[in-house]
ZADO-1210 file (C-alpha; in nm, 4 decimals, padded with zeros to 6 digits):
<atoms>
<atom x="-10.2955" y="14.4653" z="06.4364" code="MET" pos="1"/>
<atom x="-10.6488" y="14.3489" z="06.5081" code="SER" pos="2"/>
<atom x="-10.7389" y="14.2692" z="06.8742" code="PRO" pos="3"/>
<atom x="-10.6785" y="13.9055" z="06.9949" code="ARG" pos="4"/>
<atom x="-10.9775" y="13.6972" z="07.0994" code="GLY" pos="5"/>
<atom x="-11.0129" y="13.5533" z="07.4396" code="PRO" pos="6"/>
<atom x="-10.9029" y="13.2056" z="07.3247" code="ASP" pos="7"/>
<atom x="-10.5755" y="13.3382" z="07.1571" code="PHE" pos="8"/>
<atom x="-10.2780" y="13.1476" z="07.2785" code="VAL" pos="9"/>
<atom x="-09.9822" y="13.3925" z="07.2778" code="GLN" pos="10"/>
<atom x="-09.7283" y="13.1282" z="07.3543" code="SER" pos="11"/>
<atom x="-09.8128" y="12.9367" z="07.0547" code="LEU" pos="12"/>
<atom x="-09.7781" y="13.2555" z="06.8395" code="GLU" pos="13"/>
<atom x="-09.4349" y="13.3075" z="06.9793" code="ARG" pos="14"/>
<atom x="-09.3225" y="12.9507" z="06.9335" code="GLY" pos="15"/>
<atom x="-09.4167" y="12.9691" z="06.5705" code="LEU" pos="16"/>
<atom x="-09.2437" y="13.3112" z="06.5516" code="ALA" pos="17"/>
<atom x="-08.9157" y="13.1277" z="06.6722" code="VAL" pos="18"/>
<atom x="-08.9505" y="12.8731" z="06.3783" code="ILE" pos="19"/>
<atom x="-09.0069" y="13.1534" z="06.1237" code="ARG" pos="20"/>
<atom x="-08.6967" y="13.3365" z="06.2533" code="ALA" pos="21"/>
<atom x="-08.4824" y="13.0831" z="06.0523" code="PHE" pos="22"/>
<atom x="-08.4626" y="13.1293" z="05.6853" code="ASP" pos="23"/>
<atom x="-08.2174" y="13.0833" z="05.3813" code="ARG" pos="24"/>
<atom x="-08.0120" y="13.3876" z="05.4982" code="ASP" pos="25"/>
<atom x="-08.0329" y="13.2860" z="05.8847" code="HIS" pos="26"/>
<atom x="-07.9933" y="12.9009" z="05.8785" code="ALA" pos="27"/>
<atom x="-07.8094" y="12.9129" z="06.2159" code="GLU" pos="28"/>
<atom x="-07.8951" y="13.1575" z="06.4917" code="LEU" pos="29"/>
<atom x="-07.7794" y="13.2244" z="06.8498" code="THR" pos="30"/>
<atom x="-08.0097" y="13.2562" z="07.1423" code="LEU" pos="31"/>
<atom x="-07.9691" y="13.6217" z="07.1409" code="SER" pos="32"/>
<atom x="-08.0414" y="13.6559" z="06.7642" code="GLU" pos="33"/>
<atom x="-08.3567" y="13.4393" z="06.7967" code="VAL" pos="34"/>
<atom x="-08.4734" y="13.6741" z="07.0920" code="ALA" pos="35"/>
<atom x="-08.4096" y="13.9887" z="06.8856" code="ALA" pos="36"/>
<atom x="-08.5777" y="13.8549" z="06.5659" code="ALA" pos="37"/>
<atom x="-08.8900" y="13.7466" z="06.7627" code="THR" pos="38"/>
<atom x="-08.9114" y="14.0264" z="07.0211" code="GLY" pos="39"/>
<atom x="-08.9012" y="13.7906" z="07.3163" code="VAL" pos="40"/>
<atom x="-08.6815" y="13.7791" z="07.6198" code="THR" pos="41"/>
<atom x="-08.3590" y="13.5630" z="07.6117" code="ARG" pos="42"/>
<atom x="-08.5234" y="13.3464" z="07.8752" code="ALA" pos="43"/>
<atom x="-08.8372" y="13.2980" z="07.6716" code="ALA" pos="44"/>
<atom x="-08.6409" y="13.2233" z="07.3541" code="ALA" pos="45"/>
<atom x="-08.4395" y="12.9619" z="07.5442" code="ARG" pos="46"/>
<atom x="-08.7502" y="12.7814" z="07.6593" code="ARG" pos="47"/>
<atom x="-08.9100" y="12.7858" z="07.3068" code="PHE" pos="48"/>
<atom x="-08.5800" y="12.6612" z="07.1533" code="LEU" pos="49"/>
<atom x="-08.5302" y="12.3869" z="07.4053" code="LEU" pos="50"/>
<atom x="-08.8940" y="12.2723" z="07.3770" code="THR" pos="51"/>
<atom x="-08.8593" y="12.2758" z="06.9902" code="LEU" pos="52"/>
<atom x="-08.5325" y="12.0787" z="07.0278" code="ALA" pos="53"/>
<atom x="-08.6976" y="11.8208" z="07.2508" code="GLU" pos="54"/>
<atom x="-08.9690" y="11.7803" z="06.9904" code="LEU" pos="55"/>
<atom x="-08.7178" y="11.7280" z="06.7160" code="GLY" pos="56"/>
<atom x="-08.7865" y="12.0524" z="06.5235" code="TYR" pos="57"/>
<atom x="-08.4588" y="12.2247" z="06.6110" code="VAL" pos="58"/>
<atom x="-08.1059" y="12.1141" z="06.6734" code="ARG" pos="59"/>
<atom x="-07.8538" y="12.2853" z="06.9033" code="ALA" pos="60"/>
<atom x="-07.4846" y="12.2819" z="06.8226" code="GLU" pos="61"/>
<atom x="-07.2825" y="12.4864" z="07.0616" code="GLY" pos="62"/>
<atom x="-07.4087" y="12.8516" z="07.0636" code="ARG" pos="63"/>
<atom x="-07.6042" y="12.7872" z="06.7323" code="PHE" pos="64"/>
<atom x="-07.9600" y="12.6674" z="06.6785" code="PHE" pos="65"/>
<atom x="-08.0920" y="12.5531" z="06.3402" code="SER" pos="66"/>
<atom x="-08.4106" y="12.3808" z="06.2167" code="LEU" pos="67"/>
<atom x="-08.4212" y="12.0061" z="06.1372" code="THR" pos="68"/>
<atom x="-08.5951" y="11.8512" z="05.8370" code="ALA" pos="69"/>
<atom x="-08.8814" y="11.7621" z="06.0734" code="ARG" pos="70"/>
<atom x="-09.0075" y="12.1055" z="06.0290" code="VAL" pos="71"/>
<atom x="-09.1181" y="11.9887" z="05.6751" code="LEU" pos="72"/>
<atom x="-09.3903" y="11.7761" z="05.8360" code="GLU" pos="73"/>
<atom x="-09.5702" y="12.1105" z="05.9260" code="LEU" pos="74"/>
<atom x="-09.6007" y="12.2216" z="05.5597" code="GLY" pos="75"/>
<atom x="-09.6488" y="11.8822" z="05.4277" code="TYR" pos="76"/>
<atom x="-09.9736" y="11.8444" z="05.6257" code="ALA" pos="77"/>
<atom x="-10.1018" y="12.1537" z="05.4476" code="TYR" pos="78"/>
<atom x="-09.9744" y="12.0629" z="05.1027" code="LEU" pos="79"/>
<atom x="-10.1091" y="11.7039" z="05.1185" code="SER" pos="80"/>
<atom x="-10.4452" y="11.8222" z="05.2343" code="SER" pos="81"/>
<atom x="-10.4464" y="12.0750" z="04.9644" code="LEU" pos="82"/>
<atom x="-10.3689" y="11.8318" z="04.6803" code="SER" pos="83"/>
<atom x="-10.3482" y="12.1253" z="04.4482" code="LEU" pos="84"/>
<atom x="-09.9686" y="12.1027" z="04.3809" code="PRO" pos="85"/>
<atom x="-09.9643" y="11.7351" z="04.2774" code="GLU" pos="86"/>
<atom x="-10.2638" y="11.8230" z="04.0400" code="VAL" pos="87"/>
<atom x="-10.0870" y="12.1317" z="03.9020" code="ALA" pos="88"/>
<atom x="-09.7485" y="11.9925" z="03.8512" code="GLU" pos="89"/>
<atom x="-09.8005" y="11.8017" z="03.5276" code="PRO" pos="90"/>
<atom x="-09.9855" y="12.1014" z="03.3812" code="HIS" pos="91"/>
<atom x="-09.6953" y="12.3152" z="03.4727" code="LEU" pos="92"/>
<atom x="-09.4397" y="12.0798" z="03.3208" code="GLU" pos="93"/>
<atom x="-09.6531" y="12.1010" z="02.9868" code="ALA" pos="94"/>
<atom x="-09.6742" y="12.4750" z="03.0160" code="LEU" pos="95"/>
<atom x="-09.3044" y="12.5128" z="03.0581" code="VAL" pos="96"/>
<atom x="-09.2268" y="12.2880" z="02.7641" code="ALA" pos="97"/>
<atom x="-09.4518" y="12.4765" z="02.5452" code="GLU" pos="98"/>
<atom x="-09.3298" y="12.8287" z="02.6355" code="VAL" pos="99"/>
<atom x="-08.9729" y="12.7530" z="02.7589" code="ASN" pos="100"/>
<atom x="-09.0127" y="12.9771" z="03.0599" code="GLU" pos="101"/>
<atom x="-09.0515" y="12.8945" z="03.4356" code="SER" pos="102"/>
<atom x="-09.4024" y="12.8541" z="03.5874" code="SER" pos="103"/>
<atom x="-09.5162" y="12.8327" z="03.9474" code="SER" pos="104"/>
<atom x="-09.8381" y="12.8022" z="04.1548" code="VAL" pos="105"/>
<atom x="-09.8707" y="13.0026" z="04.4757" code="SER" pos="106"/>
<atom x="-10.1378" y="13.0815" z="04.7442" code="VAL" pos="107"/>
<atom x="-10.1850" y="13.3788" z="04.9714" code="LEU" pos="108"/>
<atom x="-10.0740" y="13.3565" z="05.3192" code="ASP" pos="109"/>
<atom x="-10.1301" y="13.6909" z="05.5147" code="GLY" pos="110"/>
<atom x="-09.9438" y="13.9523" z="05.3098" code="GLN" pos="111"/>
<atom x="-09.7254" y="13.7071" z="05.1270" code="ASP" pos="112"/>
<atom x="-09.7573" y="13.4676" z="04.8417" code="VAL" pos="113"/>
<atom x="-09.6178" y="13.1142" z="04.9192" code="VAL" pos="114"/>
<atom x="-09.4965" y="12.8927" z="04.6373" code="TYR" pos="115"/>
<atom x="-09.6711" y="12.5460" z="04.6391" code="VAL" pos="116"/>
<atom x="-09.5628" y="12.4174" z="04.2998" code="ALA" pos="117"/>
<atom x="-09.2876" y="12.5188" z="04.0627" code="ARG" pos="118"/>
<atom x="-09.1244" y="12.4005" z="03.7419" code="VAL" pos="119"/>
<atom x="-08.8098" y="12.6087" z="03.6637" code="PRO" pos="120"/>
<atom x="-08.6155" y="12.6459" z="03.3387" code="THR" pos="121"/>
<atom x="-08.2976" y="12.8607" z="03.3571" code="SER" pos="122"/>
<atom x="-08.2436" y="13.0573" z="03.6664" code="ARG" pos="123"/>
<atom x="-08.3414" y="13.4186" z="03.6221" code="ILE" pos="124"/>
<atom x="-08.3493" y="13.5523" z="03.9849" code="MET" pos="125"/>
<atom x="-08.0776" y="13.5986" z="04.2330" code="THR" pos="126"/>
<atom x="-08.2940" y="13.4286" z="04.4989" code="VAL" pos="127"/>
<atom x="-08.3472" y="13.0459" z="04.4468" code="VAL" pos="128"/>
<atom x="-08.7271" y="12.9858" z="04.4382" code="ILE" pos="129"/>
<atom x="-08.8595" y="12.6573" z="04.5736" code="SER" pos="130"/>
<atom x="-09.1800" y="12.5198" z="04.7301" code="VAL" pos="131"/>
<atom x="-09.2236" y="12.7269" z="05.0478" code="GLY" pos="132"/>
<atom x="-09.0704" y="13.0399" z="04.9177" code="THR" pos="133"/>
<atom x="-09.2432" y="13.3636" z="05.0216" code="ARG" pos="134"/>
<atom x="-09.2563" y="13.6968" z="04.8487" code="PHE" pos="135"/>
<atom x="-09.4480" y="14.0246" z="04.9337" code="PRO" pos="136"/>
<atom x="-09.7894" y="13.9873" z="04.7404" code="ALA" pos="137"/>
<atom x="-09.7980" y="14.3522" z="04.6274" code="TYR" pos="138"/>
<atom x="-09.4813" y="14.3228" z="04.4141" code="ALA" pos="139"/>
<atom x="-09.5644" y="13.9866" z="04.2434" code="THR" pos="140"/>
<atom x="-09.7834" y="13.8842" z="03.9557" code="SER" pos="141"/>
<atom x="-09.9415" y="13.6068" z="04.1479" code="MET" pos="142"/>
<atom x="-09.9770" y="13.8164" z="04.4536" code="GLY" pos="143"/>
<atom x="-10.1760" y="14.0784" z="04.2608" code="ARG" pos="144"/>
<atom x="-10.4142" y="13.7996" z="04.1185" code="VAL" pos="145"/>
<atom x="-10.4754" y="13.6714" z="04.4722" code="LEU" pos="146"/>
<atom x="-10.5265" y="14.0131" z="04.6076" code="LEU" pos="147"/>
<atom x="-10.7580" y="14.1109" z="04.3420" code="ALA" pos="148"/>
<atom x="-10.9692" y="13.7998" z="04.4052" code="GLY" pos="149"/>
<atom x="-11.0197" y="13.8890" z="04.7656" code="LEU" pos="150"/>
<atom x="-11.3636" y="14.0042" z="04.8855" code="PRO" pos="151"/>
<atom x="-11.3722" y="14.3819" z="04.9054" code="ASP" pos="152"/>
<atom x="-11.3608" y="14.3833" z="05.2968" code="GLY" pos="153"/>
<atom x="-11.0546" y="14.1450" z="05.3050" code="GLU" pos="154"/>
<atom x="-10.8830" y="14.3563" z="05.0407" code="LEU" pos="155"/>
<atom x="-10.9431" y="14.6810" z="05.2333" code="GLU" pos="156"/>
<atom x="-10.8013" y="14.5198" z="05.5474" code="SER" pos="157"/>
<atom x="-10.4881" y="14.4207" z="05.3442" code="TYR" pos="158"/>
<atom x="-10.4485" y="14.7731" z="05.2011" code="LEU" pos="159"/>
<atom x="-10.4936" y="14.9348" z="05.5413" code="ASP" pos="160"/>
<atom x="-10.1993" y="14.7264" z="05.6870" code="GLY" pos="161"/>
<atom x="-09.9576" y="14.6777" z="05.3907" code="VAL" pos="162"/>
<atom x="-09.6101" y="14.8411" z="05.4026" code="ARG" pos="163"/>
<atom x="-09.4955" y="14.8982" z="05.0538" code="LEU" pos="164"/>
<atom x="-09.1080" y="14.8399" z="05.0581" code="GLU" pos="165"/>
<atom x="-08.9162" y="14.9577" z="04.7365" code="PRO" pos="166"/>
<atom x="-08.7774" y="14.6245" z="04.6299" code="LEU" pos="167"/>
<atom x="-08.6582" y="14.7815" z="04.2875" code="THR" pos="168"/>
<atom x="-08.6993" y="15.1292" z="04.1430" code="ALA" pos="169"/>
<atom x="-09.0207" y="15.0111" z="03.9722" code="ARG" pos="170"/>
<atom x="-09.2057" y="14.8712" z="04.2760" code="THR" pos="171"/>
<atom x="-09.5357" y="15.0198" z="04.3252" code="VAL" pos="172"/>
<atom x="-09.5001" y="15.2907" z="04.5828" code="SER" pos="173"/>
<atom x="-09.8399" y="15.4010" z="04.7120" code="SER" pos="174"/>
<atom x="-10.1592" y="15.2206" z="04.8234" code="VAL" pos="175"/>
<atom x="-10.3433" y="15.4337" z="04.5611" code="ALA" pos="176"/>
<atom x="-10.1357" y="15.3040" z="04.2811" code="ALA" pos="177"/>
<atom x="-10.1625" y="14.9491" z="04.4141" code="LEU" pos="178"/>
<atom x="-10.5371" y="14.9835" z="04.4377" code="ARG" pos="179"/>
<atom x="-10.5401" y="15.0873" z="04.0787" code="GLY" pos="180"/>
<atom x="-10.3401" y="14.8068" z="03.9662" code="GLU" pos="181"/>
<atom x="-10.5686" y="14.5575" z="04.1454" code="LEU" pos="182"/>
<atom x="-10.8754" y="14.7078" z="03.9778" code="ALA" pos="183"/>
<atom x="-10.6993" y="14.6503" z="03.6513" code="LYS" pos="184"/>
<atom x="-10.6442" y="14.2885" z="03.7327" code="VAL" pos="185"/>
<atom x="-10.9949" y="14.2361" z="03.8328" code="ARG" pos="186"/>
<atom x="-11.1051" y="14.3833" z="03.5004" code="ALA" pos="187"/>
<atom x="-10.8615" y="14.2112" z="03.2661" code="GLN" pos="188"/>
<atom x="-10.8467" y="13.8656" z="03.4449" code="GLY" pos="189"/>
<atom x="-10.4567" y="13.8491" z="03.4744" code="TYR" pos="190"/>
<atom x="-10.1630" y="14.0475" z="03.6160" code="ALA" pos="191"/>
<atom x="-09.8502" y="14.1497" z="03.4481" code="LEU" pos="192"/>
<atom x="-09.5712" y="14.2790" z="03.6717" code="VAL" pos="193"/>
<atom x="-09.2622" y="14.4425" z="03.5233" code="ASN" pos="194"/>
<atom x="-08.9544" y="14.4261" z="03.7397" code="GLN" pos="195"/>
<atom x="-09.1082" y="14.5194" z="04.0694" code="GLU" pos="196"/>
<atom x="-08.9726" y="14.2256" z="04.2597" code="LEU" pos="197"/>
<atom x="-08.6421" y="14.2025" z="04.1175" code="GLU" pos="198"/>
<atom x="-08.4595" y="14.3963" z="03.8216" code="ASP" pos="199"/>
<atom x="-08.4773" y="14.2062" z="03.4930" code="GLY" pos="200"/>
<atom x="-08.7648" y="13.9874" z="03.6020" code="LEU" pos="201"/>
<atom x="-09.1123" y="14.0033" z="03.4321" code="ARG" pos="202"/>
<atom x="-09.4028" y="13.7799" z="03.5273" code="ALA" pos="203"/>
<atom x="-09.7675" y="13.7300" z="03.4169" code="ILE" pos="204"/>
<atom x="-10.0192" y="13.5532" z="03.6264" code="ALA" pos="205"/>
<atom x="-10.3734" y="13.4133" z="03.6125" code="ALA" pos="206"/>
<atom x="-10.6232" y="13.3019" z="03.8749" code="PRO" pos="207"/>
<atom x="-10.7136" y="12.9424" z="03.9632" code="ILE" pos="208"/>
<atom x="-11.0768" y="12.9462" z="04.0852" code="ARG" pos="209"/>
<atom x="-11.2930" y="12.7117" z="04.2728" code="ASP" pos="210"/>
<atom x="-11.6392" y="12.6106" z="04.1644" code="ARG" pos="211"/>
<atom x="-11.7990" y="12.9259" z="04.3124" code="THR" pos="212"/>
<atom x="-11.5521" y="13.1575" z="04.1186" code="GLY" pos="213"/>
<atom x="-11.3498" y="13.2280" z="04.4385" code="ARG" pos="214"/>
<atom x="-10.9764" y="13.2633" z="04.3542" code="VAL" pos="215"/>
<atom x="-10.7723" y="12.9951" z="04.5577" code="ILE" pos="216"/>
<atom x="-10.4386" y="13.0095" z="04.3878" code="ALA" pos="217"/>
<atom x="-10.2538" y="13.1824" z="04.1129" code="ALA" pos="218"/>
<atom x="-10.0400" y="13.0429" z="03.8282" code="LEU" pos="219"/>
<atom x="-09.7598" y="13.2407" z="03.6599" code="ASN" pos="220"/>
<atom x="-09.5048" y="13.2412" z="03.4017" code="VAL" pos="221"/>
<atom x="-09.1792" y="13.4370" z="03.4482" code="SER" pos="222"/>
<atom x="-08.9295" y="13.5595" z="03.1930" code="ALA" pos="223"/>
<atom x="-08.6176" y="13.7791" z="03.1716" code="HIS" pos="224"/>
<atom x="-08.6845" y="14.1326" z="03.0519" code="ALA" pos="225"/>
<atom x="-08.3924" y="14.1457" z="02.8278" code="SER" pos="226"/>
<atom x="-08.5381" y="13.8749" z="02.6009" code="ARG" pos="227"/>
<atom x="-08.9199" y="13.9106" z="02.6466" code="THR" pos="228"/>
<atom x="-09.1066" y="14.2226" z="02.6046" code="SER" pos="229"/>
<atom x="-09.4355" y="14.3121" z="02.7781" code="LEU" pos="230"/>
<atom x="-09.6111" y="14.2841" z="02.4399" code="GLU" pos="231"/>
<atom x="-09.4699" y="13.9242" z="02.3760" code="VAL" pos="232"/>
<atom x="-09.5721" y="13.8287" z="02.7187" code="MET" pos="233"/>
<atom x="-09.9356" y="13.9348" z="02.6487" code="ARG" pos="234"/>
<atom x="-09.9298" y="13.7859" z="02.3069" code="ARG" pos="235"/>
<atom x="-09.7426" y="13.4666" z="02.3328" code="ASP" pos="236"/>
<atom x="-09.7411" y="13.3824" z="02.7092" code="LEU" pos="237"/>
<atom x="-10.0901" y="13.4794" z="02.8317" code="LEU" pos="238"/>
<atom x="-10.3086" y="13.2464" z="02.6061" code="PRO" pos="239"/>
<atom x="-10.1246" y="12.9274" z="02.7104" code="PRO" pos="240"/>
<atom x="-10.1181" y="13.0541" z="03.0752" code="LEU" pos="241"/>
<atom x="-10.5010" y="13.0940" z="03.0726" code="LEU" pos="242"/>
<atom x="-10.5583" y="12.7668" z="02.9094" code="LYS" pos="243"/>
<atom x="-10.3332" y="12.5864" z="03.1660" code="THR" pos="244"/>
<atom x="-10.5155" y="12.7591" z="03.4614" code="ALA" pos="245"/>
<atom x="-10.8497" y="12.6226" z="03.3208" code="ALA" pos="246"/>
<atom x="-10.6982" y="12.2736" z="03.2821" code="ARG" pos="247"/>
<atom x="-10.5753" y="12.2779" z="03.6460" code="ILE" pos="248"/>
<atom x="-10.9185" y="12.4051" z="03.7692" code="GLU" pos="249"/>
<atom x="-11.0894" y="12.1111" z="03.5646" code="ALA" pos="250"/>
<atom x="-10.8504" y="11.8530" z="03.6879" code="ASP" pos="251"/>
<atom x="-10.8494" y="11.9637" z="04.0526" code="PHE" pos="252"/>
<atom x="-11.2279" y="11.9725" z="04.0899" code="PHE" pos="253"/>
<atom x="-11.2756" y="11.6443" z="03.8813" code="GLY" pos="254"/>
<atom x="-11.0616" y="11.4706" z="04.1469" code="ARG" pos="255"/>
<atom x="-11.2476" y="11.6252" z="04.4251" code="GLN" pos="256"/>
<atom x="-11.5777" y="11.4776" z="04.2973" code="ARG" pos="257"/>
<atom x="-11.4299" y="11.1279" z="04.2891" code="ARG" pos="258"/>
</atoms>
């Protein structure tokens, strides 16, 4: 972990960690569970939870705490300022109608990709994906596009700190192998990931760039391995994917000029 600056507010970091302790598998937590998940004392966890409850972000029912819908305001401020999701959604709908596969847009947040727009078809994953879902960047097509788009220094910092967990038997298992995959993505302009996040799931992704060429988001199409070969993904899914990314870029930056 990089050293903290003199203006770093540790209590804010811990308060945000308390919010992040809750997820789909841990919708309700006790005080002790929050303390264990965040690495703070029970007394500190209690103060954070009661403060969040007073602010309306957490509710308490007996021994258990859970988030309220007000937490969505925190993400909405980002999404509304970004405006990319509302620009991308009609393009995703057109792409899904053309290829009959699910499509998503994500951005990089630390070591994860975060979904900011999604148009599904049939469900092909055990995890339900929605706006706000996070996955490790190294194991996803969109994550590799976003990582490949980082400046060299930022990419090296990521590679120095990443922990490669084996999510499936095919998940990239070494930093050297990941570095090689990212070099390939940079060279070819897209990422194709075969069952590294979940068995049976293949996905292909392309970058969404700003006017300077910087990668600001990624667009993907995902398909089930049993019905879509890697060759079919390259031949049939990649061309409309690249065209859609270009349309999103044109629409997004056209709106910004208005």
